[in-house]
N, C-alpha and C positions, 0 to 999 in steps of 0.2 A: 871535165875546165871546169873549171869555181866561175859561178852566176856569182856577179855582183850589180849591185848602181851602179849605171852606165860613166854618175857625177866620179866615183871610185881609182876609174881605171884612168881618173887623167890624171896622176901627179904618185909616181913614186909613194910621198908623205904619204894625199889623199887614201892609199891604196889599203896603208896599216890601221891606220888613223877609225875608215871604215871595217875593218877583217877587227880590231881588237878595243876602238872605245864607242864608235858609235853609235845612242838605242837601244847600249845593256845602262841598263838599273842602274842609276847612281846615286844612292841618299848616307854619302859618306860627307855633313857640311867641308869639309879644307875642297874634298876634286868637288861640289858640285861649283866651289866658289871660285875654281879655278877655272872650271868651266862656262860658265855667267862673266870671269874675265877677252874669255880667249873670241866669246864672243862680238861679247861691247871691242875687243880690241881689231875686233875682223868691218862692223859696220863702214862699209863704200870700198872694201879689199877683198878678196879673193881668200878662201876661206889655205886654202894652198898656201900663200907671201906666208897666214896666220904662224902658222905648223911652219916653215924655216924659220921663224924664228920662236915660238913655242924651245929647246933648249936656252939661246940665249934670253929671253924672258925669268924661266922657272932661276938661272943665276942671278939675275941682277934681283931679280922679288923675292928666293929664300921660297922656291915656291912657290908665289903666289902668298906665304905665310899667312894671315890673318892673323897674328899674330903681330907675327916683323909692319907689314905693312899701316898695323892701324897708329900704328908708331910712327908713320915720316906724315913731314908737310913739305913746304910751296918751295920752300928749302931741298927735298930730295925730290920734285916729276920736273926742278933745273933739271938736277943735280945726275936722275932716271934718264932723259929725255940728250943728256948730249952725249949717251955712252947705246953704241951703232949697235949692237949685238939684241935690242927693241928699235919698237914700230916707236918713234920719237915724233907721239904725241901726242901736245902739249893736257887736251880737251880729254884723254881719254883714258890716261896716266893717272889725273885727275880725281878724273869717276871712283878706279880702282884703286887706290887712296880715301875716296872718301868716301864706298861704300863696304869695304875692308872696319873703318874704324863703325857702320850701322851696323855690322855682321859679327863683330868682333865679340863682343857681349857675351852674346848668348844667338852662337852661329847653329842652335836648330830653329833656328828662331828663316834661316835657309828655309833646310827640309821640310820644317813646314809649307811655307809657303811655295815652296816650288811642287810635293808631295800633294798638299791637301785636296785643297779643289778637285784635284781625280782618287782622290780614298784610296791611297798611295800604291790604285796600280794600276798600270804601267793599257794606257790606249791603245788598239792597233785600226789601223787608219784600210789596211787593205788594197798598195796602192799600184794601178798599174803603169801609175808615171807618177812622175816627179811631181812633186804638192806644186799646189799655188798658195802661196800663204794666205796670201786674203780671203781663199776659201777659209781658214778656219781665224780670223779676224776673231770676232764672234767669242768663240770658246780660248782666247792668246791674251779676250782684253784685262778678264778674273782675274790672272796673274797677273798682267806687266803695272793692271788697278797695286793689286796686293803690294810688289815690288817694290811703287811708286809712297804709300802708305807707308814704307815703311822707312824709307829715302834713299831708296838705293840711286841711283843714277843714274844717266845714260841710257836708259831702259824706254826700245819702241816694240810697238808689232812683229820688227820682223825679227830683230836680236833675242828678243822675249822664245822667239818660237823656236828658231836656229837651235838657244840654250836648254828646251822641252826634248826634239828632233839629239840631241848630244844626250843629255841624264838619259834616255830611256821613258819616258813619261808618256809621248809616247813613240812607237814603232814606226818608222814610214820606211823601210829598209824596198823594197818595192815587195809585192807575192811572186813574182818570178825572181827573186838575189836567194842564193843560199841561205843569208844568216836573216830571210827576213822569220823564220819556221826554227832558224837557230835560239834567236831572243828570249822566245819565252817559255823552250826547256833553263834558260841559263839564269833566265830573271829569277823563275822559282826556284830552280839550288843556292839563290842568293840567298833571297827570303827565307828557308826553313831551316 
């Protein structure tokens, strides 16, 4: 029987996300941007809810295309927020568009802001229990500062730490999870 982080077994969507995406090193700017958007959308919601809306958001936001979203404006925010396929929060949708406008001219700056502080190497917290993001506040602050200096919006400590977990900057799979040991091997394959 496969052992997983306990949160992954609470819904089918979370199980797939845990097994195929969460914690895997990601350095593609477009995929990093999508992960940041999903974490931005999560604020105040469960990630299971986000995953239920993911396919609708992919359709509406053209797979979170930086090129597409960077051309959008306030009228598009209003139009998007009428669409039941997405989470219809004006502030979050506005932030996604604003963030696309910041990142789109130079997508590599998101890669650098995400991976530069750790010299491109994933960190393993060797967790025995679910982490408390407050434990990593000092660690996360430098990322938040870099993102805010870029001009990104709706970037707080919890959102950013969740993003860092999602894109593999930190491996927060519990050491009892079968995916904990699998990730370093997969991450090495990707970087070679």
